[in-house]
N, CA, C and O atoms as CSV, one atom per row, in Angstrom:
chain,resi,resn,atom,element,x,y,z
A,1,MET,N,N,-8.021,-19.533,-11.120
A,1,MET,CA,C,-7.760,-18.693,-9.957
A,1,MET,C,C,-9.073,-18.145,-9.425
A,1,MET,O,O,-10.036,-17.957,-10.169
A,2,GLY,N,N,-9.092,-17.899,-8.152
A,2,GLY,CA,C,-10.256,-17.288,-7.515
A,2,GLY,C,C,-9.803,-16.348,-6.426
A,2,GLY,O,O,-8.624,-16.296,-6.077
A,3,ILE,N,N,-10.746,-15.613,-5.897
A,3,ILE,CA,C,-10.448,-14.649,-4.834
A,3,ILE,C,C,-11.310,-14.964,-3.620
A,3,ILE,O,O,-12.512,-15.205,-3.733
A,4,ILE,N,N,-10.675,-14.955,-2.472
A,4,ILE,CA,C,-11.375,-15.067,-1.188
A,4,ILE,C,C,-11.216,-13.741,-0.483
A,4,ILE,O,O,-10.112,-13.207,-0.375
A,5,LYS,N,N,-12.340,-13.209,0.002
A,5,LYS,CA,C,-12.325,-11.930,0.719
A,5,LYS,C,C,-12.833,-12.134,2.140
A,5,LYS,O,O,-13.800,-12.858,2.375
A,6,VAL,N,N,-12.166,-11.485,3.072
A,6,VAL,CA,C,-12.655,-11.375,4.445
A,6,VAL,C,C,-12.743,-9.881,4.694
A,6,VAL,O,O,-11.726,-9.190,4.765
A,7,GLU,N,N,-13.969,-9.386,4.827
A,7,GLU,CA,C,-14.191,-7.947,4.843
A,7,GLU,C,C,-14.740,-7.451,6.176
A,7,GLU,O,O,-15.464,-8.147,6.888
A,8,ASN,N,N,-14.362,-6.218,6.473
A,8,ASN,CA,C,-14.856,-5.504,7.644
A,8,ASN,C,C,-14.535,-6.231,8.952
A,8,ASN,O,O,-15.389,-6.383,9.826
A,9,ILE,N,N,-13.285,-6.673,9.061
A,9,ILE,CA,C,-12.816,-7.242,10.328
A,9,ILE,C,C,-12.647,-6.061,11.281
A,9,ILE,O,O,-11.847,-5.161,11.026
A,10,ARG,N,N,-13.387,-6.067,12.357
A,10,ARG,CA,C,-13.363,-4.940,13.293
A,10,ARG,C,C,-12.499,-5.291,14.505
A,10,ARG,O,O,-12.714,-6.302,15.173
A,11,VAL,N,N,-11.516,-4.427,14.769
A,11,VAL,CA,C,-10.625,-4.634,15.908
A,11,VAL,C,C,-10.369,-3.306,16.619
A,11,VAL,O,O,-10.485,-2.231,16.030
A,12,TYR,N,N,-10.026,-3.408,17.872
A,12,TYR,CA,C,-9.592,-2.252,18.650
A,12,TYR,C,C,-8.107,-2.434,18.868
A,12,TYR,O,O,-7.679,-3.464,19.389
A,13,ALA,N,N,-7.311,-1.447,18.477
A,13,ALA,CA,C,-5.853,-1.600,18.534
A,13,ALA,C,C,-5.189,-0.286,18.912
A,13,ALA,O,O,-5.852,0.743,19.045
A,14,HIS,N,N,-3.881,-0.331,19.082
A,14,HIS,CA,C,-3.108,0.803,19.599
A,14,HIS,C,C,-1.981,1.197,18.649
A,14,HIS,O,O,-0.804,1.035,18.972
A,15,HIS,N,N,-2.345,1.713,17.478
A,15,HIS,CA,C,-1.363,2.143,16.492
A,15,HIS,C,C,-1.372,3.662,16.390
A,15,HIS,O,O,-2.401,4.302,16.606
A,16,GLY,N,N,-0.226,4.231,16.062
A,16,GLY,CA,C,-0.162,5.666,15.819
A,16,GLY,C,C,1.149,6.266,16.257
A,16,GLY,O,O,1.896,5.682,17.043
A,17,CYS,N,N,1.415,7.450,15.729
A,17,CYS,CA,C,2.645,8.164,16.056
A,17,CYS,C,C,2.503,8.972,17.340
A,17,CYS,O,O,3.499,9.285,17.991
A,18,LEU,N,N,1.284,9.306,17.700
A,18,LEU,CA,C,1.051,10.073,18.923
A,18,LEU,C,C,1.008,9.135,20.121
A,18,LEU,O,O,0.418,8.057,20.054
A,19,GLU,N,N,1.634,9.547,21.213
A,19,GLU,CA,C,1.689,8.701,22.409
A,19,GLU,C,C,0.296,8.329,22.901
A,19,GLU,O,O,0.062,7.194,23.317
A,20,GLU,N,N,-0.637,9.294,22.852
A,20,GLU,CA,C,-1.985,8.999,23.340
A,20,GLU,C,C,-2.696,7.952,22.480
A,20,GLU,O,O,-3.558,7.227,22.976
A,21,GLU,N,N,-2.340,7.867,21.191
A,21,GLU,CA,C,-2.943,6.837,20.337
A,21,GLU,C,C,-2.539,5.441,20.797
A,21,GLU,O,O,-3.348,4.513,20.779
A,22,THR,N,N,-1.287,5.300,21.205
A,22,THR,CA,C,-0.830,3.985,21.641
A,22,THR,C,C,-1.334,3.642,23.037
A,22,THR,O,O,-1.368,2.471,23.415
A,23,ILE,N,N,-1.723,4.655,23.801
A,23,ILE,CA,C,-2.264,4.412,25.137
A,23,ILE,C,C,-3.768,4.171,25.077
A,23,ILE,O,O,-4.267,3.184,25.617
A,24,ILE,N,N,-4.480,5.070,24.424
A,24,ILE,CA,C,-5.942,5.013,24.386
A,24,ILE,C,C,-6.442,3.979,23.379
A,24,ILE,O,O,-7.378,3.234,23.670
A,25,GLY,N,N,-5.835,3.928,22.215
A,25,GLY,CA,C,-6.260,3.004,21.172
A,25,GLY,C,C,-7.376,3.579,20.317
A,25,GLY,O,O,-7.873,4.677,20.571
A,26,SER,N,N,-7.759,2.826,19.308
A,26,SER,CA,C,-8.766,3.261,18.337
A,26,SER,C,C,-9.453,2.057,17.727
A,26,SER,O,O,-8.993,0.921,17.848
A,27,ASN,N,N,-10.561,2.332,17.070
A,27,ASN,CA,C,-11.254,1.305,16.300
A,27,ASN,C,C,-10.677,1.261,14.895
A,27,ASN,O,O,-10.370,2.294,14.301
A,28,TYR,N,N,-10.535,0.045,14.372
A,28,TYR,CA,C,-9.986,-0.176,13.044
A,28,TYR,C,C,-10.883,-1.127,12.268
A,28,TYR,O,O,-11.627,-1.924,12.839
A,29,ARG,N,N,-10.789,-1.020,10.960
A,29,ARG,CA,C,-11.459,-1.946,10.054
A,29,ARG,C,C,-10.399,-2.488,9.112
A,29,ARG,O,O,-9.589,-1.733,8.576
A,30,VAL,N,N,-10.407,-3.802,8.913
A,30,VAL,CA,C,-9.430,-4.448,8.038
A,30,VAL,C,C,-10.173,-5.274,6.990
A,30,VAL,O,O,-11.124,-5.992,7.302
A,31,ASP,N,N,-9.719,-5.157,5.745
A,31,ASP,CA,C,-10.251,-5.954,4.643
A,31,ASP,C,C,-9.103,-6.721,4.002
A,31,ASP,O,O,-8.032,-6.167,3.752
A,32,VAL,N,N,-9.341,-8.003,3.739
A,32,VAL,CA,C,-8.326,-8.866,3.149
A,32,VAL,C,C,-8.912,-9.541,1.905
A,32,VAL,O,O,-10.032,-10.052,1.931
A,33,SER,N,N,-8.142,-9.534,0.827
A,33,SER,CA,C,-8.476,-10.308,-0.367
A,33,SER,C,C,-7.244,-11.105,-0.750
A,33,SER,O,O,-6.131,-10.580,-0.763
A,34,VAL,N,N,-7.450,-12.381,-1.063
A,34,VAL,CA,C,-6.338,-13.212,-1.514
A,34,VAL,C,C,-6.749,-13.958,-2.774
A,34,VAL,O,O,-7.915,-14.304,-2.964
A,35,GLN,N,N,-5.770,-14.192,-3.622
A,35,GLN,CA,C,-6.014,-14.942,-4.844
A,35,GLN,C,C,-5.275,-16.268,-4.754
A,35,GLN,O,O,-4.100,-16.322,-4.391
A,36,ALA,N,N,-5.991,-17.335,-5.092
A,36,ALA,CA,C,-5.416,-18.680,-5.067
A,36,ALA,C,C,-6.195,-19.545,-6.049
A,36,ALA,O,O,-7.285,-19.178,-6.487
A,37,CYS,N,N,-5.632,-20.676,-6.384
A,37,CYS,CA,C,-6.348,-21.627,-7.227
A,37,CYS,C,C,-7.392,-22.327,-6.357
A,37,CYS,O,O,-7.053,-23.016,-5.395
A,38,LEU,N,N,-8.655,-22.143,-6.706
A,38,LEU,CA,C,-9.751,-22.704,-5.916
A,38,LEU,C,C,-10.429,-23.869,-6.636
A,38,LEU,O,O,-11.457,-24.368,-6.179
A,39,ALA,N,N,-9.860,-24.298,-7.754
A,39,ALA,CA,C,-10.478,-25.364,-8.546
A,39,ALA,C,C,-10.580,-26.670,-7.759
A,39,ALA,O,O,-11.613,-27.340,-7.794
A,40,LYS,N,N,-9.524,-27.027,-7.059
A,40,LYS,CA,C,-9.529,-28.298,-6.319
A,40,LYS,C,C,-10.568,-28.268,-5.210
A,40,LYS,O,O,-11.356,-29.205,-5.077
A,41,SER,N,N,-10.582,-27.200,-4.407
A,41,SER,CA,C,-11.545,-27.144,-3.296
A,41,SER,C,C,-12.981,-27.056,-3.799
A,41,SER,O,O,-13.902,-27.528,-3.132
A,42,ALA,N,N,-13.177,-26.453,-4.973
A,42,ALA,CA,C,-14.521,-26.394,-5.548
A,42,ALA,C,C,-15.035,-27.795,-5.898
A,42,ALA,O,O,-16.241,-28.043,-5.885
A,43,LYS,N,N,-14.111,-28.701,-6.209
A,43,LYS,CA,C,-14.492,-30.084,-6.540
A,43,LYS,C,C,-14.576,-30.972,-5.310
A,43,LYS,O,O,-15.501,-31.774,-5.174
A,44,THR,N,N,-13.592,-30.823,-4.402
A,44,THR,CA,C,-13.517,-31.751,-3.271
A,44,THR,C,C,-14.391,-31.356,-2.087
A,44,THR,O,O,-14.750,-32.203,-1.269
A,45,ASP,N,N,-14.735,-30.079,-1.991
A,45,ASP,CA,C,-15.514,-29.568,-0.845
A,45,ASP,C,C,-14.765,-29.799,0.470
A,45,ASP,O,O,-15.381,-29.997,1.517
A,46,ALA,N,N,-13.423,-29.770,0.403
A,46,ALA,CA,C,-12.600,-30.036,1.578
A,46,ALA,C,C,-11.867,-28.769,2.012
A,46,ALA,O,O,-11.229,-28.100,1.199
A,47,LEU,N,N,-11.965,-28.452,3.282
A,47,LEU,CA,C,-11.308,-27.267,3.836
A,47,LEU,C,C,-9.795,-27.318,3.628
A,47,LEU,O,O,-9.160,-26.286,3.413
A,48,ALA,N,N,-9.224,-28.507,3.691
A,48,ALA,CA,C,-7.775,-28.654,3.524
A,48,ALA,C,C,-7.310,-28.245,2.123
A,48,ALA,O,O,-6.118,-28.018,1.912
A,49,ASP,N,N,-8.233,-28.150,1.170
A,49,ASP,CA,C,-7.872,-27.825,-0.209
A,49,ASP,C,C,-8.076,-26.360,-0.565
A,49,ASP,O,O,-8.041,-26.002,-1.743
A,50,THR,N,N,-8.288,-25.510,0.429
A,50,THR,CA,C,-8.540,-24.101,0.147
A,50,THR,C,C,-7.796,-23.215,1.138
A,50,THR,O,O,-7.081,-23.711,2.009
A,51,VAL,N,N,-7.965,-21.926,1.003
A,51,VAL,CA,C,-7.422,-20.961,1.958
A,51,VAL,C,C,-8.495,-20.742,3.018
A,51,VAL,O,O,-9.584,-20.256,2.715
A,52,ASP,N,N,-8.188,-21.097,4.243
A,52,ASP,CA,C,-9.155,-21.012,5.340
A,52,ASP,C,C,-9.300,-19.565,5.796
A,52,ASP,O,O,-8.338,-18.961,6.271
A,53,TYR,N,N,-10.491,-19.015,5.654
A,53,TYR,CA,C,-10.678,-17.620,6.052
A,53,TYR,C,C,-10.625,-17.435,7.561
A,53,TYR,O,O,-10.457,-16.310,8.030
A,54,VAL,N,N,-10.763,-18.505,8.331
A,54,VAL,CA,C,-10.556,-18.412,9.786
A,54,VAL,C,C,-9.089,-18.082,10.062
A,54,VAL,O,O,-8.778,-17.299,10.960
A,55,THR,N,N,-8.203,-18.681,9.289
A,55,THR,CA,C,-6.769,-18.387,9.413
A,55,THR,C,C,-6.483,-16.939,9.047
A,55,THR,O,O,-5.726,-16.261,9.742
A,56,LEU,N,N,-7.082,-16.459,7.962
A,56,LEU,CA,C,-6.873,-15.065,7.560
A,56,LEU,C,C,-7.322,-14.109,8.661
A,56,LEU,O,O,-6.615,-13.151,8.976
A,57,ASN,N,N,-8.478,-14.360,9.239
A,57,ASN,CA,C,-8.984,-13.511,10.324
A,57,ASN,C,C,-8.048,-13.553,11.534
A,57,ASN,O,O,-7.762,-12.516,12.133
A,58,ALA,N,N,-7.579,-14.730,11.890
A,58,ALA,CA,C,-6.685,-14.866,13.048
A,58,ALA,C,C,-5.385,-14.101,12.838
A,58,ALA,O,O,-4.880,-13.469,13.765
A,59,ILE,N,N,-4.838,-14.154,11.621
A,59,ILE,CA,C,-3.615,-13.409,11.317
A,59,ILE,C,C,-3.846,-11.924,11.512
A,59,ILE,O,O,-3.024,-11.243,12.126
A,60,VAL,N,N,-4.958,-11.414,10.996
A,60,VAL,CA,C,-5.269,-9.989,11.141
A,60,VAL,C,C,-5.359,-9.605,12.604
A,60,VAL,O,O,-4.745,-8.624,13.024
A,61,VAL,N,N,-6.109,-10.356,13.382
A,61,VAL,CA,C,-6.300,-10.028,14.798
A,61,VAL,C,C,-4.966,-10.041,15.538
A,61,VAL,O,O,-4.691,-9.145,16.336
A,62,GLU,N,N,-4.138,-11.049,15.278
A,62,GLU,CA,C,-2.842,-11.143,15.956
A,62,GLU,C,C,-1.933,-9.970,15.592
A,62,GLU,O,O,-1.318,-9.369,16.472
A,63,GLU,N,N,-1.847,-9.646,14.321
A,63,GLU,CA,C,-0.956,-8.562,13.900
A,63,GLU,C,C,-1.472,-7.195,14.329
A,63,GLU,O,O,-0.676,-6.299,14.613
A,64,MET,N,N,-2.765,-7.023,14.381
A,64,MET,CA,C,-3.327,-5.747,14.844
A,64,MET,C,C,-3.053,-5.541,16.330
A,64,MET,O,O,-3.072,-4.405,16.804
A,65,ASN,N,N,-2.802,-6.605,17.065
A,65,ASN,CA,C,-2.507,-6.502,18.493
A,65,ASN,C,C,-1.068,-6.087,18.787
A,65,ASN,O,O,-0.718,-5.841,19.941
A,66,THR,N,N,-0.232,-6.008,17.750
A,66,THR,CA,C,1.143,-5.548,17.922
A,66,THR,C,C,1.212,-4.085,17.498
A,66,THR,O,O,1.105,-3.788,16.308
A,67,PRO,N,N,1.391,-3.157,18.453
A,67,PRO,CA,C,1.382,-1.723,18.121
A,67,PRO,C,C,2.487,-1.325,17.151
A,67,PRO,O,O,3.614,-1.815,17.219
A,68,SER,N,N,2.129,-0.427,16.253
A,68,SER,CA,C,3.081,0.160,15.304
A,68,SER,C,C,2.761,1.631,15.149
A,68,SER,O,O,1.631,2.054,15.389
A,69,LYS,N,N,3.743,2.405,14.752
A,69,LYS,CA,C,3.505,3.824,14.495
A,69,LYS,C,C,2.713,4.015,13.211
A,69,LYS,O,O,1.817,4.857,13.147
A,70,LEU,N,N,3.046,3.228,12.181
A,70,LEU,CA,C,2.446,3.421,10.867
A,70,LEU,C,C,1.569,2.240,10.461
A,70,LEU,O,O,1.910,1.083,10.712
A,71,LEU,N,N,0.435,2.548,9.830
A,71,LEU,CA,C,-0.443,1.504,9.322
A,71,LEU,C,C,0.242,0.707,8.219
A,71,LEU,O,O,-0.033,-0.480,8.046
A,72,GLU,N,N,1.128,1.352,7.479
A,72,GLU,CA,C,1.855,0.660,6.423
A,72,GLU,C,C,2.617,-0.546,6.971
A,72,GLU,O,O,2.668,-1.602,6.340
A,73,THR,N,N,3.199,-0.375,8.139
A,73,THR,CA,C,3.942,-1.456,8.786
A,73,THR,C,C,3.021,-2.604,9.157
A,73,THR,O,O,3.358,-3.770,8.951
A,74,VAL,N,N,1.863,-2.275,9.704
A,74,VAL,CA,C,0.895,-3.298,10.103
A,74,VAL,C,C,0.407,-4.067,8.876
A,74,VAL,O,O,0.341,-5.296,8.898
A,75,VAL,N,N,0.070,-3.351,7.819
A,75,VAL,CA,C,-0.426,-3.992,6.604
A,75,VAL,C,C,0.625,-4.930,6.028
A,75,VAL,O,O,0.296,-6.047,5.629
A,76,GLN,N,N,1.877,-4.502,5.976
A,76,GLN,CA,C,2.932,-5.364,5.437
A,76,GLN,C,C,3.135,-6.601,6.298
A,76,GLN,O,O,3.369,-7.688,5.769
A,77,ARG,N,N,3.049,-6.453,7.615
A,77,ARG,CA,C,3.160,-7.629,8.495
A,77,ARG,C,C,2.044,-8.631,8.214
A,77,ARG,O,O,2.285,-9.838,8.176
A,78,ILE,N,N,0.832,-8.136,8.018
A,78,ILE,CA,C,-0.298,-9.022,7.727
A,78,ILE,C,C,-0.054,-9.775,6.420
A,78,ILE,O,O,-0.256,-10.988,6.356
A,79,ILE,N,N,0.377,-9.067,5.387
A,79,ILE,CA,C,0.654,-9.720,4.104
A,79,ILE,C,C,1.749,-10.767,4.248
A,79,ILE,O,O,1.620,-11.872,3.720
A,80,ASN,N,N,2.815,-10.439,4.949
A,80,ASN,CA,C,3.907,-11.403,5.156
A,80,ASN,C,C,3.406,-12.667,5.838
A,80,ASN,O,O,3.751,-13.778,5.437
A,81,ARG,N,N,2.589,-12.488,6.873
A,81,ARG,CA,C,2.041,-13.637,7.602
A,81,ARG,C,C,1.128,-14.471,6.714
A,81,ARG,O,O,1.154,-15.700,6.784
A,82,ILE,N,N,0.321,-13.822,5.880
A,82,ILE,CA,C,-0.564,-14.562,4.974
A,82,ILE,C,C,0.261,-15.445,4.045
A,82,ILE,O,O,-0.050,-16.624,3.876
A,83,PHE,N,N,1.311,-14.887,3.439
A,83,PHE,CA,C,2.143,-15.676,2.535
A,83,PHE,C,C,2.857,-16.819,3.264
A,83,PHE,O,O,3.054,-17.890,2.689
A,84,ASN,N,N,3.243,-16.601,4.514
A,84,ASN,CA,C,3.911,-17.654,5.279
A,84,ASN,C,C,2.952,-18.762,5.697
A,84,ASN,O,O,3.325,-19.935,5.711
A,85,ALA,N,N,1.724,-18.395,6.035
A,85,ALA,CA,C,0.765,-19.373,6.555
A,85,ALA,C,C,-0.068,-20.048,5.473
A,85,ALA,O,O,-0.522,-21.178,5.657
A,86,CYS,N,N,-0.269,-19.383,4.370
A,86,CYS,CA,C,-1.159,-19.874,3.317
A,86,CYS,C,C,-0.369,-20.031,2.024
A,86,CYS,O,O,-0.294,-19.103,1.218
A,87,LEU,N,N,0.210,-21.188,1.834
A,87,LEU,CA,C,1.127,-21.402,0.717
A,87,LEU,C,C,0.450,-21.353,-0.649
A,87,LEU,O,O,1.128,-21.153,-1.657
A,88,ASP,N,N,-0.866,-21.529,-0.707
A,88,ASP,CA,C,-1.589,-21.478,-1.978
A,88,ASP,C,C,-1.883,-20.049,-2.432
A,88,ASP,O,O,-2.270,-19.837,-3.581
A,89,VAL,N,N,-1.706,-19.076,-1.554
A,89,VAL,CA,C,-2.007,-17.687,-1.905
A,89,VAL,C,C,-0.930,-17.157,-2.846
A,89,VAL,O,O,0.261,-17.216,-2.542
A,90,GLU,N,N,-1.365,-16.639,-3.994
A,90,GLU,CA,C,-0.451,-16.080,-4.991
A,90,GLU,C,C,-0.393,-14.555,-4.943
A,90,GLU,O,O,0.595,-13.952,-5.361
A,91,TRP,N,N,-1.450,-13.941,-4.435
A,91,TRP,CA,C,-1.564,-12.477,-4.383
A,91,TRP,C,C,-2.412,-12.129,-3.172
A,91,TRP,O,O,-3.348,-12.851,-2.828
A,92,ALA,N,N,-2.076,-11.014,-2.527
A,92,ALA,CA,C,-2.862,-10.554,-1.378
A,92,ALA,C,C,-3.017,-9.042,-1.436
A,92,ALA,O,O,-2.113,-8.318,-1.852
A,93,SER,N,N,-4.173,-8.593,-1.014
A,93,SER,CA,C,-4.454,-7.170,-0.848
A,93,SER,C,C,-5.017,-6.989,0.559
A,93,SER,O,O,-5.958,-7.673,0.960
A,94,VAL,N,N,-4.424,-6.059,1.294
A,94,VAL,CA,C,-4.869,-5.800,2.665
A,94,VAL,C,C,-5.054,-4.304,2.837
A,94,VAL,O,O,-4.191,-3.513,2.457
A,95,SER,N,N,-6.185,-3.923,3.411
A,95,SER,CA,C,-6.405,-2.520,3.749
A,95,SER,C,C,-6.741,-2.427,5.231
A,95,SER,O,O,-7.530,-3.207,5.764
A,96,VAL,N,N,-6.121,-1.454,5.874
A,96,VAL,CA,C,-6.391,-1.170,7.282
A,96,VAL,C,C,-6.862,0.272,7.361
A,96,VAL,O,O,-6.195,1.185,6.875
A,97,SER,N,N,-8.022,0.464,7.980
A,97,SER,CA,C,-8.604,1.794,8.149
A,97,SER,C,C,-8.675,2.148,9.625
A,97,SER,O,O,-9.188,1.379,10.439
A,98,LYS,N,N,-8.155,3.318,9.958
A,98,LYS,CA,C,-8.311,3.856,11.310
A,98,LYS,C,C,-9.568,4.721,11.287
A,98,LYS,O,O,-9.655,5.692,10.535
A,99,LEU,N,N,-10.540,4.353,12.121
A,99,LEU,CA,C,-11.801,5.077,12.155
A,99,LEU,C,C,-11.678,6.291,13.076
A,99,LEU,O,O,-11.066,6.218,14.142
A,100,ASN,N,N,-12.254,7.381,12.657
A,100,ASN,CA,C,-12.215,8.633,13.423
A,100,ASN,C,C,-10.801,9.008,13.859
A,100,ASN,O,O,-10.545,9.147,15.055
A,101,PRO,N,N,-9.888,9.172,12.919
A,101,PRO,CA,C,-8.493,9.460,13.273
A,101,PRO,C,C,-8.354,10.852,13.905
A,101,PRO,O,O,-9.092,11.777,13.565
A,102,PRO,N,N,-7.401,10.981,14.824
A,102,PRO,CA,C,-7.193,12.264,15.504
A,102,PRO,C,C,-6.350,13.221,14.653
A,102,PRO,O,O,-5.184,13.469,14.962
A,103,ILE,N,N,-6.946,13.756,13.580
A,103,ILE,CA,C,-6.169,14.618,12.684
A,103,ILE,C,C,-6.724,16.034,12.611
A,103,ILE,O,O,-6.404,16.782,11.689
A,104,GLY,N,N,-7.551,16.399,13.575
A,104,GLY,CA,C,-8.016,17.778,13.645
A,104,GLY,C,C,-9.040,18.157,12.598
A,104,GLY,O,O,-9.077,19.304,12.154
A,105,GLY,N,N,-9.870,17.213,12.197
A,105,GLY,CA,C,-10.908,17.503,11.217
A,105,GLY,C,C,-11.993,16.451,11.289
A,105,GLY,O,O,-11.862,15.453,11.998
A,106,ASP,N,N,-13.057,16.680,10.557
A,106,ASP,CA,C,-14.175,15.740,10.512
A,106,ASP,C,C,-13.886,14.692,9.443
A,106,ASP,O,O,-14.329,14.815,8.301
A,107,VAL,N,N,-13.132,13.652,9.832
A,107,VAL,CA,C,-12.690,12.617,8.907
A,107,VAL,C,C,-13.198,11.269,9.413
A,107,VAL,O,O,-12.963,10.890,10.560
A,108,GLU,N,N,-13.890,10.563,8.543
A,108,GLU,CA,C,-14.439,9.260,8.923
A,108,GLU,C,C,-13.343,8.228,9.180
A,108,GLU,O,O,-13.376,7.502,10.174
A,109,LYS,N,N,-12.361,8.175,8.257
A,109,LYS,CA,C,-11.311,7.172,8.385
A,109,LYS,C,C,-10.134,7.524,7.485
A,109,LYS,O,O,-10.261,8.282,6.524
A,110,VAL,N,N,-8.994,6.953,7.825
A,110,VAL,CA,C,-7.837,6.958,6.938
A,110,VAL,C,C,-7.512,5.493,6.652
A,110,VAL,O,O,-7.627,4.636,7.527
A,111,THR,N,N,-7.107,5.223,5.414
A,111,THR,CA,C,-6.901,3.838,5.006
A,111,THR,C,C,-5.576,3.683,4.277
A,111,THR,O,O,-5.194,4.522,3.461
A,112,VAL,N,N,-4.886,2.597,4.586
A,112,VAL,CA,C,-3.675,2.216,3.858
A,112,VAL,C,C,-3.963,0.875,3.198
A,112,VAL,O,O,-4.430,-0.063,3.844
A,113,VAL,N,N,-3.678,0.798,1.897
A,113,VAL,CA,C,-3.893,-0.428,1.125
A,113,VAL,C,C,-2.566,-0.833,0.484
A,113,VAL,O,O,-1.897,-0.026,-0.162
A,114,LEU,N,N,-2.205,-2.088,0.675
A,114,LEU,CA,C,-1.043,-2.653,-0.016
A,114,LEU,C,C,-1.467,-3.922,-0.728
A,114,LEU,O,O,-2.243,-4.716,-0.196
A,115,GLU,N,N,-0.957,-4.108,-1.932
A,115,GLU,CA,C,-1.175,-5.335,-2.699
A,115,GLU,C,C,0.191,-5.915,-3.034
A,115,GLU,O,O,1.145,-5.188,-3.311
A,116,GLN,N,N,0.262,-7.249,-3.002
A,116,GLN,CA,C,1.552,-7.864,-3.270
A,116,GLN,C,C,1.359,-9.253,-3.869
A,116,GLN,O,O,0.474,-10.005,-3.460
A,117,ASN,N,N,2.197,-9.575,-4.837
A,117,ASN,CA,C,2.270,-10.919,-5.389
A,117,ASN,C,C,3.286,-11.718,-4.594
A,117,ASN,O,O,4.249,-11.168,-4.060
A,118,ARG,N,N,3.061,-13.016,-4.521
A,118,ARG,CA,C,4.054,-13.885,-3.888
A,118,ARG,C,C,5.347,-13.780,-4.691
A,118,ARG,O,O,5.323,-13.816,-5.922
A,119,VAL,N,N,6.460,-13.652,-4.005
A,119,VAL,CA,C,7.748,-13.526,-4.672
A,119,VAL,C,C,8.368,-14.897,-4.847
A,119,VAL,O,O,9.466,-15.013,-5.393
C-alpha cells in the first residue's frame, strides 16, 4: 500500500451558513490523501496503473463549486466522488479549510477533516 497526497489545493468558493458567505465567497484550502496499492504502477511506470492526482484535483474543484452550508457536507461529497472515480483507493482523508472565517475573531482558518475506508 502507498499514499498519494494532493496538498494545498487553493479554491475560491461560496460555502457557509451566513447569506453573505454564499454571495461573497471565501478562499479555501483543500488537502487530499488516498491510500491504494501502488506496487503495480511503481513497476510499470504507467498512469493507468495508479491513482491520477489530476483526477483528485478535478474532483475537489468540482465539488467546491457546489455551495453548501457546512464544510462537513463538502468534505463527504469529495470523499464519495473519490471512491466512485478511483476504484483502487481503499482509504481517503480530506480536509477543507476556510481561510479567514467570519467568526468575529482573529482566526487564520477553520478546518474540517474526514477520513473514510472504502465500504
